[in-house]
C-alpha positions, 0 to 999 in steps of 0.5 A: 540477528541484527539489532534492528531485527531484535528491536522489531521482534522483541521490543520489550527487551529494548525497553528493558535494556534502555531502563537498565542503562538509565538506572545503572548509575543509581543501582551501582551507588546503592551496592557501594552504599551497602559495601558490595563491590561492583563486578565486571559485566553485571547486568542489573534489571532493577534495584534489589534489596540489600540488608547487610548486617554490620561485619558481615560479607557479601561478595559477588563475582563478574558476569552477574545477571540480576532481574528485579523488574516484573517485565524482565522475565515472562515467568513474572518476577513477583518481588525484588531480589534480596541479599540479606545477612542476619549476623555479624559473621554471616557471609553470601558468596556468589561466584562468576556468571550467576543469574538471579531472577526475583531470588531471595538469598538470606544467610545467618552463617554462609551461603555459597552459590557457585560459578554459572549457577542459574536460579529461576524466578522467585526462588528462596535460599536460606540457611536458617530456620529463623525461629526456634521450633519450640514455643518456649525457645521462641519466647526466649529469642524469636530469632534463634532458629537453627542455622546451617550453611548452604552450598550450590556447586558450579553449573546448577540450575534451579527451577522457579519457585524453589525453596532451598533450606538450611544444610543443603548442598546441591552438587555440580550441574544438578537440576532442581525442578520448579516448586521443589523443596530441598532440605539436604544433599543433591548428588552432582548431575542429579535431577530432583523434584518435589517436596521433599525433593527426590532424585528423579533421574541423572542427567544423561540417563534419557 
């Protein structure tokens, strides 16, 4: 399809691209201000929220696509993407060719998102409970919730409004259904759905 046809058929995409190009210098400076190196081929639609604890690391590979503007996805982006580290030794790692849309990634220990992972609109990924479960522990330290690393292996697809909780490991090529809550292991190539998410079938089973 020619560029002229694309503009005629989907004018909102042309507007989004013009906005992206106009905002890229400022957004690039925002990443640099927070100590996150800019990669090749990034397409950033709207400024995310970056909260990087001093001493922590946020590393992102090439080919990132990140959408924070409402009009850049027909599923309605209801919030900006968030990359947050809550401890000096926390780490967020995004491999190459990751796609985020209104996604929250919050790490107290370590969250790794593999190559080619696509994450649907308004999903949250966190490796911590944030707050202790016992009220006495919350009174001592309201931020001392349990934390366990999270891994999304290569080529996963996470449906919109999913919630990926601490200790989860999603196997290579797995699919998490929209609105699902994952709190454990998902086998490679599995399709899971529900709360808690359970295996529906394996990809290729028909």
